[in-house]
N, C-alpha and C positions, 0 to 999 in steps of 0.2 A: 504493500500500500504506500509506503514512504517513497518508493521509486516512482510510482505514478504521480504522487503529489509533486515531487521534484520535477518530473518531466512536464507536468501541467504548468508549473510556475515558469519554467524555462521557455515554453511555448508562448505563454502570455507576455513575458518580457520581450521576447523576440518580435512578437506581433506589434507591440506598442512602439518598439524602436522603428520598425518598418513603416508604421502609420505616421510616425513623426517625420521620417524622411520623405514620405510621399507628400506631406503637407507643404514642403518647400518646392515641389515641382511646379512648372508653369501650367496654366489651365490648358486642358486638351484643345488643340486647334488654335491656340493663341498665336496670332500672326507676329506678335512682338517677342516671342520666345527666341533664344539664341539660335535654335535649329532652323527657324523660319526667317528671322530678320537679320541674321549675321551678327557680326561683332563690331566694336568700335574700330574706326580706321578705314571703313569701306570694304572690308573683306566680305566675299559672298558667304551666305549661309550654307550649311551642309546640304540642305534640301535643294537650294538653288544650284549648287555645284553639280550634284548628281543628275538633276533634271536636265541641265544645259550641256553637261560635258560627258555624261556616261556613254551615250551612244557613239560619239566620235572616238572614244578611247577603246571601247569594247566591241562595237558593232552588234550589240545585243539589244533588241528593241524592248525586251522585258526588263524594266528598271530594277525590279525586285531581285531577279536572278543576277544581274550584273553586280549589285551590291553584295548579295550573299556569297556568290562564288568567286568574286574578284576582290572588291574593295575590303571585304571582311572575310576573306577566304580562310584565314587562320581559324576564326571562330567557328565557321561552318565545318571545317575539317575536325575540330575538336568535338563539335556536337555529334558528328558521325562516330567518333571514337567513344563518346559516352554511350551511344546506343549499343555499340559493340561490347563495351565493358558491362553494361547492364545485362545483355544477353548471356555473356560468359558467366556472370555472377549467378544468374538463375540456373544456368546449366550446372555449375559447380555445386549448387545447393541441392538441386532436385534430382539430377541424373542418377539413376540406379543401373549399374553395370552387372550383367549376368543375372542369375536367378536369385535375387536378393530376398529379403524378408517381406518386402512390400508386394502385395498382390496387384496385378494390373487391373485397370478399370474394365469391367465387362463390356464387350462390344454389343452394339444394338442387335437385337434378335432378328434373324432373317427368316425364321420359321413361322412366327405368329402373324396374325392379321395386321397388327400394328407395324410389324416389321415390313410386311408387304406394302402397306401404305407408304411407309417411309421410303422404301426403295423405289417405288414407282413414281410417286408425286414429288417428294422433296429431292430424291436422287436425280431424277430426270431433269427437273427444273435447274438444279445446280450445275449439272453437266452441260446443259445448254448455255447457261450464263457464264461459265468459267472461261471459255475461249474469247467471248466478247469482252469480259473484264480484262483479260490479259492483253488483248490487242489494244484496247483503249489505254491500259497502263503503259504499254510501250510507247504509244503516241505521246502520252503525258511526259514521259522521260525524254524522248527525242525532241519534243517541241517545247520543252520547258524554258529554254532561253529565248524563245520568240513569243510565247503566249503563257498564260497562267499554267503552272505545273512545275515539274522538276523532279529531282531524284527522291526526295522525301515522299512526295505525294504518289509518284509512280511506284516506288518501292512498297509503300503501304498497300496499294491496290494489288500488286503482284503477290505479296504475302497473303493478303485476304483471299486471293483466288485459290491458293493451295489449302488454306483453311476451309474454304468452301468445298473443296474436294473431300476433305475429311468429314465434313458435316453431311455430305451427300451419301457417303458410305461408312467408312471407318478410317481410323488413323493409318492403318496399313496401306490403304489405297493411296493416300497422300504421300506416305513415305516411299511408296513404290515409284512415284514420280519425282520426289524431292527428298532424297535420303539424308540421313544424319551427316554422313561424310560430305555430301554435296553442300548442304546449307552451312556447315561449319567452314568449309573451304571457301565458299563464295563470300561469306561474311568477312573473312580475312582478306580475300582478294580485293573486295571493294575498298577497304582501307588502304591497301597497297597501291591501288590505282590512283586514289586521291593524293596520297603522299608522293607517288611517282611524279605527278604533275608539279610537285613542289621541288623535288630533289633534282630533277633533270635541269631546270633553270640554274640551280646552284652549281651543278657540274659544268655548265656552260658559262659560269662566271657572273651570273646575275643573282637576284634575290630569290628567296624561297617563294614559290607560287607566282613568280613573275612570268606569266604565260607568253608575253610578247616575244621573248627570245626564242620561242619554239617555231618561229615563222618558217624557217627552212625545213625543219623536221616534219612539220605538218603540211608543207607544200602550199602555203598561203601566200597571197600577194602583199600582205602588210602585217605588222605586229598586232593591229587591232583585230584583224580577222583570225589571227592565231589565238588571241584571247577568247574569241567566240567559240572556236572549235575546242579549245581546251576546257571551256566551261561545260560543253557537252560531255566530254570525257569525264570530268569531275562528277557531273550529275549521274552518269552511268555507275560510277563507283559508289556513290551514295545509295543509289537504288538497289544495288546488289547487297550491300550491308543491311539496309533497312528491311528488304524483303526476307533475307535469310534469318535475321534476328527475330523478326515478327513471327515467322513460322516456328522457329526454334522455341520461342517462349510458349506458344500455343501447344506444341507437341509435348513439351515437358510438363506443363501445368495440367493438361487434359488427361495425361496418362500417369500422373504422379511420378514422373521421371523414368518410367519403365519403357516408354515408346511402344506399348502394346495395348490394344483395346482402344482406349480414349473415349471421347464422347460418342 
C-alpha cells in the first residue's frame, strides 16, 4: 500500500509540474508566438522558413514529411528505435521458448456451428480485405513524401493486415505468412536502412543524414532530388520496423508468448 501511495504522490507532483509548464506556452494558433512571428532582428519564423524554403531544399511537396524525415531526421530515427526497443522488451518478457509451463491459448473451434460461422463470414471477409489493405498500405508508404502518409502510417496498416489474417483464422495462418524469424529480421533491417541513410553521408565526408551528398549514388540531377529519394528510402525502413513490431506484439500478447493458438 505504501508503494502505491508513493507512486500516486509522484504522479500528482509530476502532473502539477507539467501543468505549470504548459501555462507558460503561447495560446494555440497565436500569430505572435515565436514559431509564427519570428524573433527580434527580422529573422523569419520557423513556420515561415519551412513553408517558403522546404520544397526548394527537398523537392518534397508534403511539408510534414520533409520536416520529419529531413529537418528533424534524428528525432524520427530515434522514434523508430523506440518502437523497436518496445517490441524487443515485450518479446523478452513474454516469449516462451519450447514446451514451457504456460499452456497456449486454445485456437477457435473449427468443428462447431460457431466455428463454421467464423470461418465462412469473418474469415472470408478478412481474406478479401487483406490484399486491399496491403496494396493501399504500400501506396501510403511510397507516396508519403508527396501526399499524406508515410512509413509510420503504412507500417501500421501492413501490420494490421497480418493481424487480420490471424483474426480470420488463427495465429498459425498469420505466422505461416509472416514468421517469427521474418518479423524479427525485418524489424532490425528497417532500423539499419534508416541508419544507413545517415552513415553513408558520413562516409562521404558530410553530416549524418545529410541526404544531398547521395546525389551521384542515387543517380539524381540535384542534391534536392537526392533528399527526396532518400526520404522515400527512410520511410520504407520505418514501415518495415513498425509493421514487424506491431505484429510481433500482437503475436506474443495473443498467445501469451507461446506463438501457438492465439485469438
